[in-house]
VOZANU-443078 format. One record per residue (C-alpha): residue in one letter; x, y, z. Coordinates in steps of 0.5 Angstrom, whole numbers, plus 500, padded with zeros to 3 digits. Layout:
N
AXYZ/...
This chain:
198
M366191416/P367197420/Y375200418/K375200427/H373193427/L379191421/F383196426/I383192432/S382185428/L389186424/N393189431/L392184434/L394179428/I401184428/I402183435/A401175435/A406175429/F411179432/G411177440/L409184442/N417186440/G412193442/C413197436/A408201435/G409205430/A410200425/L405197428/V400203425/G404203419/V402196417/S394197419/T393203414/A397199409/A394192410/I387195410/A389201404/A390194400/S385191403/S379194398/T384191392/E382185388/K388181394/G382182399/F383183407/S386177409/T392177403/A393184404/V394182412/S400177410/D403181405/T404186410/V407182415/I412179410/K413185409/T415187414/K419181417/T423182411/A426189412/D426187420/L431181418/Y434186413/L435191419/Q437186424/K443183419/D445189415/V443195414/D445196407/L439191406/F435194410/E436202406/A439199399/V433194398/S426195396/I420189398/S414189394/V409183396/N403180392/D399174395/G407171398/S410173392/V417176394/L419182389/L426185391/T430191387/G435196388/N442197388/I447193392/E454193393/T456186392/F453180389/E454176396/K449181400/K444180393/L444173396/L444175403/A438178401/T434172397/Q435168403/L433172409/A426173404/W426165404/E427165411/V420169413/N414165414/G408164408/V413167401/R411163396/E417165392/V423170391/I423174385/N431178387/E431184382/V436187385/S442190382/V450188384/A453196382/E455202385/S451207390/K448211384/G448219384/I443223385/K440225379/D440217378/I435216383/A431222382/K429219374/D427213378/L423217383/A420221377/A419215373/A415211379/A411217381/E409219373/L407212372/R403212379/A399219376/K397215370/L395210372/I390213378/T387218373/D386212368/G379210370/D380202366/V385202372/S385199379/S392204381/L391200389/N392194385/Y400195382/T405196386/I411199381/D419200383/V423203378/V431201379/N436203373/G431207368/T428199369/V421199371/Y419193376/L410192376/S408187381/G401187383/I394183381/A391185374/R382185373/S384183366/D389183360/D387189358/E388193365/R394189364/E396191358/K395198359/V399198365/I404196361/T403201356/H403206360/A410204364/R413203357/G411212355/L415213361/R420219359/Y426216363/A424208363/K429204359/K425197360/V419194363/V419188366/D412185368/Y410180375/T403181375/V398176376/L391176373/S387177379/R383169376/D391166376/T390159381/R397159383/D400154388/
């Protein structure tokens, strides 16, 4: 299907999902992200659904508590929502989970948000550097489909989610993550493409 038709179809779906809220900027971003994701193991319809879930969850965070919107990173793979980041209180961590479950299509919520004081600039820089380094390693590894993986690094912990084409590919990604300079720990939430979860 030509990209033009993909954009049109996706825009209609997103407009319907948001009830014509007039979020033109968000609409373009969602369209682009879903079309990019549609070239991965997910396929187009799953990519659209995951992108809608992520956008709606972020919108709920923004409406309910701007701290959640700013502090919590949201990754969605096949309806499974992974939350990472740092938040000030346990109550806000619980709220992040509760709001994610309110979104249609969510099948699982994994809350890895840390309850801690705000990180310093040096810590944030280390996490960003680790994520960028891992992304570069995956892109340059010819045996890995880098688009299939989401990377979140929080306080030196690397969270991997996405869809692996094989056990070998998943092990390569984990090995790359463990070799990062600033990685203290690797938590793997990837699933195999042949996984038949309900």
